[in-house]
C-alpha positions, 0 to 999 in steps of 0.5 A: 528765526530767533524765539528766544529773547532775555527771560525774566522769572517769577522769584521763588520766596522762601520763608526762614527762621533767620530771615528778614525784611530786605528782599521786600524792601530793598529789592522791591519783592514787597508783594511777598506774604512771608513774615521772614522772607530769607530767600529769593531763588530767582533762577532754578531748575531744582525739583519743585522749585522750577523757575517760571517765565514771567513776561514775554511770549514764553511767559508761563514755561518753566526753565526746565521746559524751555531747556528741553525745547531749546537746548543749545540755543538756550544755554550753549551747546557744550552747556547742554551736552554736559547738563541736559535739561538740568540748568547748572547754576542756582541763583539767589538772594539772601536776607539774614536778620539772624545768623544762619546755621554754621554749615558746610557742603560736600563736593561733588565726589562725596555727594555722588558717593552718597547718591546725590547728583553733585556737591555744592560750591558757591560765592557770595556778593554783598549787597547791603551790610548793617554796621558791624555785620560778620560772617563765618568763613572757614577756620581761624587756626588748624584744629584735627578731626578729633579737637573739631568733634570734641569742641563740637560737643563741648560748645567750643567751636566758635573761637576757632572759626574765622569771623570776617567783617562785612561791607557793601561790594564784598565777595567771598568764594565758598568752596565745598568743604568750607565751613560757613555761616552768614550773620545778621544784617547782610543782604547778598546775592549768591551764585552756586552750583544747583544742588540744595544740599546742605549739612548743619553743623551747629544751629545756635541752640534755636528751635522752631515755633513748636519748640523743636530744634532744626535737624543737624548733619554732624556725622554727614558733615565730618567727612565734607569738611576741609580743615585747612587754614587759609591766608585769605578768606575774602576774594580780592578784587578791584573795580574799574569804571565802565569796564567788566572785571572778573571777581571769580573764575572757577570751574563752576561758574565765572562771575564778572563785575560791570559798574558803568555810567555810560553805554557798553556793547557786549558781544558773546559770540565766542562764548557758548553758554548762556549768560546771567545778569544780576542788577545789584544797583541802579537800573539799565535799559538792555537793547538786543536784536528783536527788542529791549527791556528796562530793568533795575535793582533785585531783577535777574535776567537769564540772556540766551546763548543765541543771543550775541550782542547786547548793548547796555544803557545805564539810566544813569548808572548800574552795577551788574553781575555777569554770570556764565560758564566757560 
């Protein structure tokens, strides 16, 4: 008998200097007492911030505990063989009312050389954006390490960074090494490697409520940065109504987008992995062997690897990010 079912977790909400109100108002996590709720960690096995099941027979168990008990039945045999009880992804919503710091993440090799388990590659899916909202992704022109260091010292780095206008539905893949920052007026879904490892390069000369600037990681970031200039920084894709469309298919995760207004039957028998559903718009009824559940915008569901068939009934339409490991 399969004791597993699609799992929903209590969000881990985080107050951030740059956070806003949209996680409360648009995603309906209005129980948050935080004045600047910048992040909602929806699925996490990061130590100290482990996700806790919010409903059903397994309510109260942490994600880490469930992986230890159910192993490959929960995450997939190959995933369990590689990652053990450490869930490989960290799933978040972010809301920015101010610019986040300009930052970079190291790759696995550099992170491991510095004593960390892994680096951090991520992607962003834009749920909402205010008029004129922008983000930073990479460089707009070729610069050397020496010029970068000089510009950082002179506070003239911004003119050589690549600014991108942001609209609902845009996707940005952020491989490790790419300098980036999220601008104000953006609510997004973030899928990333399970690592809380960030090197801040510049924080807009901000100070906290005690007048102290946040810590920067100038030296640590230098060897992590990819100084190449790329032709396209935005991930292009063409959504197709009532079909599953791949938007990111990389080593660390695959993310598809599903925009449905009619019932769809999904079969995961050939996929040796968990599946995550992030509901970014609308609502849906999920039916599976043993039960059904209603979910809507802002909900994130972890579908165990042992569940092969799921029927999706939009009510009346839904937009879902479908995430797994190949």
